[in-house]
BALOTI-252226 format. One line per field, with one value per residue (C-alpha): residue number from 0; residue in one letter; x, y, z. Coordinates in steps of 0.05 Angstrom, whole numbers. Layout:
n	c(NUM,...)
res	c(a,...)
u	c(X,...)
v	c(Y,...)
w	c(Z,...)
% end
This chain:
n	c(0,1,2,3,4,5,6,7,8,9,10,11,12,13,14,15,16,17,18,19,20,21,22,23,24,25,26,27,28,29,30,31,32,33,34,35,36,37,38,39,40,41,42,43,44,45,46,47,48,49,50,51,52,53,54,55,56,57,58,59,60,61,62,63,64,65,66,67,68,69,70,71,72,73,74,75,76,77,78,79,80,81,82,83,84,85,86,87,88,89,90,91,92,93)
res	c(x,x,x,x,x,x,x,x,x,x,x,x,x,x,x,x,x,x,x,x,x,x,x,x,x,x,x,x,x,x,x,x,x,x,x,x,x,x,x,x,x,x,x,x,x,x,x,x,x,x,x,x,x,x,x,x,x,x,x,x,x,x,x,x,x,x,x,x,x,x,x,x,x,x,x,x,x,x,x,x,x,x,x,x,x,x,x,x,x,x,x,x,x,x)
u	c(-463,-414,-381,-393,-335,-305,-256,-205,-230,-163,-175,-102,-107,-179,-155,-203,-204,-200,-197,-236,-271,-315,-358,-328,-261,-252,-178,-136,-78,-55,-10,-70,-110,-52,-38,-111,-116,-52,-76,-144,-114,-64,-120,-162,-104,-76,-89,-57,4,15,12,58,108,105,117,177,208,198,229,290,302,294,338,393,393,391,451,489,469,429,369,342,327,276,216,226,294,263,207,259,292,227,195,119,79,17,45,57,23,-39,-53,-127,-160,-217)
v	c(-509,-523,-464,-458,-470,-405,-394,-339,-280,-274,-305,-328,-366,-390,-434,-457,-412,-463,-424,-360,-325,-278,-288,-224,-257,-257,-276,-333,-287,-215,-232,-252,-190,-143,-177,-175,-101,-85,-123,-90,-20,-32,-54,7,54,19,76,127,83,71,145,161,109,137,208,184,150,212,255,210,216,292,298,258,306,367,342,337,409,386,432,427,359,330,295,236,221,223,175,126,127,111,179,173,235,204,223,296,343,376,450,458,526,527)
w	c(554,498,463,388,341,315,259,250,208,173,103,100,166,180,237,290,352,409,474,479,537,498,437,408,393,317,307,332,352,352,293,251,273,255,189,168,185,148,86,88,94,39,-8,10,-3,-65,-114,-67,-55,-129,-145,-87,-111,-182,-157,-116,-176,-218,-163,-159,-234,-234,-172,-207,-265,-220,-180,-246,-264,-325,-322,-393,-424,-472,-442,-489,-457,-387,-409,-436,-368,-332,-320,-320,-339,-307,-239,-252,-202,-229,-226,-212,-208,-158)
% end
């Protein structure tokens, strides 16, 4: 009995899987399997990663001013330097 032709599940690859022992094989290699999983997880966590990156950038800017002992400054000046108020932590009362 001839094996059916299978293609890699990774959308960036989609090569033909030539030699497989089990019908459960979905990827042509471990590299494709890992890359597809990484890409899927990064798309699922995109909003979290963007907010985390924004908070890190805000922290770096505030830390720079704290290291120079500048403790009081206008918010407008911070915003001109790249501070984003969208990524401020929220105080929620439960």
